[in-house]
N, C-alpha and C positions, 0 to 999 in steps of 0.2 A: 288388459293392462291394469297394473296395480295403481290404485288411487293414492297419491302422496298424502301423508298425514297433515292435519292442520297444524299451524304454528300458534302457540299460546304465549302471550306476553302478560305477566301479572305484575302489578305495581300500582302506581298512581299517576294521574295526569293533573297537574296544578297549573292554573292559568290566571292571568290578570292583564288588564289594560292600564294605561297610565296617561296622565294629563298631557304629555307631550305628543300623544298619538301612537307611541310605541305599544306593542303588546307581545306577550310571550306565553308559550305553552310548553311546560317542562314535563317530559316523560321520565319517571324514575322507575326503572324496571328491576325488580328483585329476582325475577325468573323470566327467561326468554331464550329463544334459540341462539341468541347472540351473547348469552351470559348476563351477568349483572351490568347494567349500563344506564347512563343518563343521556337524553338528547334534548335539544332545545329548538323549538320552532319559533322564529322571531319575525314579527311583521312590523316593518317600518312605517312611519306616518304617510309615506307616499304609496303604500301598498306593496312594496317589495317583500317577498316571502323568502326567508333565509333559514336553511337548516344548519345547525351547529351540532356536529357529531364527534365523539371521542376517538373513533377509529374508522378506517376506510371501509371495513366490512359493514359497520353500522350505517355509515353514510350511504353506501350502495343499496343496502336493504331498504332503508326508509325512503330514499329518493326514488327507488323503483316502485314504491307503494303510493306515495303522495306527490303533489305538484309543488315545486319550488322554483324560484328564479335564480337562486344562488345556493350552492352547497359548499360548506367549509368543514374541514377536519381540524379541530382545535383542542387544546387541553381542557378537560372538564373535570371539576372537582366539586365535592359537596354531597349532600344527601337530604332526603326527606326523613325527618324524625316524626315522632308521634304528633306533635303540635306545631312544627315549624319546618320551613324549607330554607336551605342555604346552598346556593349553587354559583360557582364561577365558571363561565363558559366563554373562552376567548375574550372578546371585548365586553362581555356582559357580566354583571353581578346581580343576582336575583335573590331576594329574601322575602319570606312571607310568614305570616302567623295564621294558623287555622283556628276557627271558632270552635267552641265546644259542640259536641254532637247534640242534635235536637231531634224532633220527631221525624224530620225528613231523612236523617241518617238511618234511624231504625227502620223506616219504611223500606229503604233500599235493601237493608240486611234481612228483612223478613223472609225473602224467598230462599229456599234451600240452595246450597252451593251447586248441586247437580243441575238445577234449572239455570242458574247464573252462568253456567259453562256449556249450555246446550244451544247450538246455533238455531235450531228449530224454535225453541222457546223464546230466544232473544228476538228472532224475526217476528214472532207473534206479538211480543210486547211492543216492538217498534210500531206495528200497525195499530194496536189497540190503545196504547197509552200515550202516543205522541201528542194528542190534543191536550192532555192533562199535565204532562211532565213539565212543560214550559212554565206553566202557572205555579207549579210547586217549587221549582228551583230558581225561577226568575230569569226571564229572557231566554227561553229554550226553544223558540219557534223553529230554528234551523237545526236543532239537534236530532240526529238520527242514531239509532242503535244497530242498524243493519243495512247493508247495501253493497254496491260495487265501488271499490276505491278507484281513484284515477288511473292506477296501474293495471286495472282489470281484475284484481283479486277480490274475492268476497271477504267482507269484514263484518265482525260482530263484536259489539261492546257489551259485556256483562258487568253492570255496575254493582259493586259490593257496598259502597258507602259514599256519602256526599257530605262535604263540610264547606261552608262558606269561609272566605278569608276575611279576617278583621283588619288586616294591614298587609301591604306589600310595597316593596321598593325595587327600583331598577336603576342601575347606572350603565351608561353606554360610553366606553372609553373614558370612564371617570366622571361623566356628566350625568347629573341627576335627571331622571325622566319625569319627575313630578309625582304628585299624589296618585294613589290607586284610583282607577276609573273602570268603567265597564268596557268589556271587549267589543270589537266590531261584531255585528250580527252575522257576517260571513267572513270567517278568517281566511277562507279561500285556499285551503291546503288539501283537505280530504273530502270524503263523502259527507261529513258532518261538521257543522259549526260547534264550537264549544259554547256552553251557556254564556250569555253576556255578563252575568254576575260572576265576579272573581270567586273561584272555588277550587277545592282539591277533591278529586274523585278517585276512590280506590276502584280498580277495574281489572277485569280479565279480558284482554283483547284477543280474539281468535281471527287468524288470517288463513284463508283457504286459497291456495294458489290458483291462478287463472287457468282455465282448461287447456289453453295452448302452451302452457308451461309445465303441465303435469308430466 
């Protein structure tokens, strides 16, 4: 039986929490099996996990991979530029400003691209570097680079770059969610938590289908 190819998503994951208790993780994908797209994972103050997706095929793919309480297909507009993010997704408006690159950015970029896209290498990094990465990027104790997603697929995150956010804002149905704050230690959606420090991570995410779906 032929093994199906891995699925590669390349882009950035930008995330922040807010004083109201809301938090968002925005995936901006320049390359993926679903084409160019943006998705938003939204966690309400009561812990409800909501996926906002621009098309049904995107909603189905991501909901099959991760765990959500609610999935909604909504108009999504905006983009991640070099130093800023502006996205409107249904009831949400998300904006953020990225800090200048520092030594941590260059540390992630040191590894050759071939290693950053190798599941075997990423899995080794996940085991060996996990105790140190949290201290480097701030609040990364729950961060995993490799493992089994809630949907049963194997998942590997090859980080290309990391930049802190200097500012972020969120409005929900026009209501300001307050000042930028740390994210919850367990976002509760996938195999990994996002670092609790608001940041934007350039990444290549590799999805390997579950064996029973091959």
